[in-house]
Each structure stands twice: as C-alpha cells, then as structure tokens.
PyMOL CGO cylinders between C-alpha atoms (Angstrom):
from pymol import cmd
from pymol.cgo import CYLINDER

trace = [
    CYLINDER, -16.27, -21.19, -3.97, -13.46, -19.77, -6.07, 0.3, 1, 1, 1, 1, 1, 1,
    CYLINDER, -13.46, -19.77, -6.07, -13.89, -22.57, -8.60, 0.3, 1, 1, 1, 1, 1, 1,
    CYLINDER, -13.89, -22.57, -8.60, -17.44, -21.34, -9.32, 0.3, 1, 1, 1, 1, 1, 1,
    CYLINDER, -17.44, -21.34, -9.32, -16.23, -17.94, -10.52, 0.3, 1, 1, 1, 1, 1, 1,
    CYLINDER, -16.23, -17.94, -10.52, -18.55, -14.97, -10.11, 0.3, 1, 1, 1, 1, 1, 1,
    CYLINDER, -18.55, -14.97, -10.11, -21.94, -15.69, -8.55, 0.3, 1, 1, 1, 1, 1, 1,
    CYLINDER, -21.94, -15.69, -8.55, -24.73, -13.42, -9.76, 0.3, 1, 1, 1, 1, 1, 1,
    CYLINDER, -24.73, -13.42, -9.76, -28.50, -13.14, -9.66, 0.3, 1, 1, 1, 1, 1, 1,
    CYLINDER, -28.50, -13.14, -9.66, -30.36, -13.04, -12.96, 0.3, 1, 1, 1, 1, 1, 1,
    CYLINDER, -30.36, -13.04, -12.96, -33.95, -11.83, -12.95, 0.3, 1, 1, 1, 1, 1, 1,
    CYLINDER, -33.95, -11.83, -12.95, -36.16, -14.27, -14.83, 0.3, 1, 1, 1, 1, 1, 1,
    CYLINDER, -36.16, -14.27, -14.83, -37.99, -12.18, -17.41, 0.3, 1, 1, 1, 1, 1, 1,
    CYLINDER, -37.99, -12.18, -17.41, -38.98, -13.94, -20.62, 0.3, 1, 1, 1, 1, 1, 1,
    CYLINDER, -38.98, -13.94, -20.62, -41.46, -16.76, -21.08, 0.3, 1, 1, 1, 1, 1, 1,
    CYLINDER, -41.46, -16.76, -21.08, -38.81, -19.42, -21.78, 0.3, 1, 1, 1, 1, 1, 1,
    CYLINDER, -38.81, -19.42, -21.78, -36.92, -18.52, -18.58, 0.3, 1, 1, 1, 1, 1, 1,
    CYLINDER, -36.92, -18.52, -18.58, -40.15, -18.56, -16.53, 0.3, 1, 1, 1, 1, 1, 1,
    CYLINDER, -40.15, -18.56, -16.53, -40.98, -22.00, -17.91, 0.3, 1, 1, 1, 1, 1, 1,
    CYLINDER, -40.98, -22.00, -17.91, -37.47, -23.25, -17.08, 0.3, 1, 1, 1, 1, 1, 1,
    CYLINDER, -37.47, -23.25, -17.08, -37.60, -21.72, -13.57, 0.3, 1, 1, 1, 1, 1, 1,
    CYLINDER, -37.60, -21.72, -13.57, -40.98, -23.38, -12.89, 0.3, 1, 1, 1, 1, 1, 1,
    CYLINDER, -40.98, -23.38, -12.89, -39.66, -26.70, -14.19, 0.3, 1, 1, 1, 1, 1, 1,
    CYLINDER, -39.66, -26.70, -14.19, -36.52, -26.58, -12.03, 0.3, 1, 1, 1, 1, 1, 1,
    CYLINDER, -36.52, -26.58, -12.03, -38.48, -25.77, -8.88, 0.3, 1, 1, 1, 1, 1, 1,
    CYLINDER, -38.48, -25.77, -8.88, -41.14, -28.37, -9.66, 0.3, 1, 1, 1, 1, 1, 1,
    CYLINDER, -41.14, -28.37, -9.66, -38.46, -31.02, -10.23, 0.3, 1, 1, 1, 1, 1, 1,
    CYLINDER, -38.46, -31.02, -10.23, -36.04, -30.22, -7.41, 0.3, 1, 1, 1, 1, 1, 1,
    CYLINDER, -36.04, -30.22, -7.41, -37.99, -28.58, -4.57, 0.3, 1, 1, 1, 1, 1, 1,
    CYLINDER, -37.99, -28.58, -4.57, -39.28, -31.03, -1.99, 0.3, 1, 1, 1, 1, 1, 1,
    CYLINDER, -39.28, -31.03, -1.99, -42.75, -29.43, -2.15, 0.3, 1, 1, 1, 1, 1, 1,
    CYLINDER, -42.75, -29.43, -2.15, -42.61, -29.09, -5.97, 0.3, 1, 1, 1, 1, 1, 1,
    CYLINDER, -42.61, -29.09, -5.97, -43.96, -25.90, -7.52, 0.3, 1, 1, 1, 1, 1, 1,
    CYLINDER, -43.96, -25.90, -7.52, -47.39, -24.51, -6.79, 0.3, 1, 1, 1, 1, 1, 1,
    CYLINDER, -47.39, -24.51, -6.79, -48.21, -21.13, -8.30, 0.3, 1, 1, 1, 1, 1, 1,
    CYLINDER, -48.21, -21.13, -8.30, -48.45, -18.76, -5.32, 0.3, 1, 1, 1, 1, 1, 1,
    CYLINDER, -48.45, -18.76, -5.32, -50.83, -15.82, -5.02, 0.3, 1, 1, 1, 1, 1, 1,
    CYLINDER, -50.83, -15.82, -5.02, -49.37, -12.36, -5.46, 0.3, 1, 1, 1, 1, 1, 1,
    CYLINDER, -49.37, -12.36, -5.46, -46.65, -10.64, -7.42, 0.3, 1, 1, 1, 1, 1, 1,
    CYLINDER, -46.65, -10.64, -7.42, -43.11, -11.95, -7.14, 0.3, 1, 1, 1, 1, 1, 1,
    CYLINDER, -43.11, -11.95, -7.14, -39.72, -11.74, -8.76, 0.3, 1, 1, 1, 1, 1, 1,
    CYLINDER, -39.72, -11.74, -8.76, -38.04, -14.95, -9.82, 0.3, 1, 1, 1, 1, 1, 1,
    CYLINDER, -38.04, -14.95, -9.82, -34.27, -15.28, -10.02, 0.3, 1, 1, 1, 1, 1, 1,
    CYLINDER, -34.27, -15.28, -10.02, -31.67, -17.72, -11.23, 0.3, 1, 1, 1, 1, 1, 1,
    CYLINDER, -31.67, -17.72, -11.23, -28.49, -17.95, -9.16, 0.3, 1, 1, 1, 1, 1, 1,
    CYLINDER, -28.49, -17.95, -9.16, -25.78, -18.03, -11.82, 0.3, 1, 1, 1, 1, 1, 1,
    CYLINDER, -25.78, -18.03, -11.82, -22.11, -18.95, -12.04, 0.3, 1, 1, 1, 1, 1, 1,
    CYLINDER, -22.11, -18.95, -12.04, -19.91, -17.93, -14.95, 0.3, 1, 1, 1, 1, 1, 1,
    CYLINDER, -19.91, -17.93, -14.95, -17.17, -20.52, -14.59, 0.3, 1, 1, 1, 1, 1, 1,
    CYLINDER, -17.17, -20.52, -14.59, -16.22, -22.47, -16.61, 0.3, 1, 1, 1, 1, 1, 1,
    CYLINDER, -16.22, -22.47, -16.61, -19.31, -21.37, -18.58, 0.3, 1, 1, 1, 1, 1, 1,
    CYLINDER, -19.31, -21.37, -18.58, -22.60, -19.73, -17.58, 0.3, 1, 1, 1, 1, 1, 1,
    CYLINDER, -22.60, -19.73, -17.58, -24.70, -22.16, -15.55, 0.3, 1, 1, 1, 1, 1, 1,
    CYLINDER, -24.70, -22.16, -15.55, -27.69, -22.11, -13.21, 0.3, 1, 1, 1, 1, 1, 1,
    CYLINDER, -27.69, -22.11, -13.21, -26.81, -23.04, -9.63, 0.3, 1, 1, 1, 1, 1, 1,
    CYLINDER, -26.81, -23.04, -9.63, -30.23, -22.48, -8.13, 0.3, 1, 1, 1, 1, 1, 1,
    CYLINDER, -30.23, -22.48, -8.13, -33.52, -20.60, -8.17, 0.3, 1, 1, 1, 1, 1, 1,
    CYLINDER, -33.52, -20.60, -8.17, -35.38, -18.40, -5.77, 0.3, 1, 1, 1, 1, 1, 1,
    CYLINDER, -35.38, -18.40, -5.77, -38.50, -16.27, -5.62, 0.3, 1, 1, 1, 1, 1, 1,
    CYLINDER, -38.50, -16.27, -5.62, -39.04, -13.03, -3.73, 0.3, 1, 1, 1, 1, 1, 1,
    CYLINDER, -39.04, -13.03, -3.73, -42.51, -11.71, -2.97, 0.3, 1, 1, 1, 1, 1, 1,
    CYLINDER, -42.51, -11.71, -2.97, -42.98, -8.09, -3.97, 0.3, 1, 1, 1, 1, 1, 1,
    CYLINDER, -42.98, -8.09, -3.97, -44.35, -5.56, -1.52, 0.3, 1, 1, 1, 1, 1, 1,
    CYLINDER, -44.35, -5.56, -1.52, -47.25, -3.42, -2.75, 0.3, 1, 1, 1, 1, 1, 1,
    CYLINDER, -47.25, -3.42, -2.75, -45.09, -0.29, -3.08, 0.3, 1, 1, 1, 1, 1, 1,
    CYLINDER, -45.09, -0.29, -3.08, -42.67, -2.22, -5.34, 0.3, 1, 1, 1, 1, 1, 1,
    CYLINDER, -42.67, -2.22, -5.34, -45.26, -3.11, -7.96, 0.3, 1, 1, 1, 1, 1, 1,
    CYLINDER, -45.26, -3.11, -7.96, -45.19, -0.51, -10.76, 0.3, 1, 1, 1, 1, 1, 1,
    CYLINDER, -45.19, -0.51, -10.76, -48.42, 1.47, -10.99, 0.3, 1, 1, 1, 1, 1, 1,
    CYLINDER, -48.42, 1.47, -10.99, -50.20, -0.31, -8.13, 0.3, 1, 1, 1, 1, 1, 1,
    CYLINDER, -50.20, -0.31, -8.13, -50.19, 2.54, -5.64, 0.3, 1, 1, 1, 1, 1, 1,
    CYLINDER, -50.19, 2.54, -5.64, -49.68, 5.51, -7.95, 0.3, 1, 1, 1, 1, 1, 1,
    CYLINDER, -49.68, 5.51, -7.95, -52.67, 7.78, -8.60, 0.3, 1, 1, 1, 1, 1, 1,
]
cmd.load_cgo(trace, "trace")
C-alpha cells in the first residue's frame, strides 16, 4: 500500500467526471452501469503516487435529510 502514496476520495462533480465515472463502471463492473433511481454521490478513489490516478469508483445513495432543500420548509 505504501507504494500507492496517499489514498483519497474525490467527489465526482462536473459533467466530464460524471461521464468518465459512468464509463469506468459500465466497462469494469460485472453488471455494467444502469442509472439507478434516487440521489447519490459518486466518488473516485484516488492515489497520488507517482502521479494522480484513479484506482476505483463507488457510489453512495443519499438519505433524504442529506439532499439540500428536500426537507426544508
């Protein structure tokens, strides 16, 4: 693990990153990528050694109270 350097999570935010995230999951996940229902955060698992690189991807479903403005009056 030390040879990977720091491992961080990067929230996928812009359109190009979302497209890349979808492509990676579609290409490498055994079920490919199907757009799920509901709000979610997408992340890249990143390493910074020897240069920034994507090690993996994951998605976390958001709970209703985590979605800005959904439950506020």
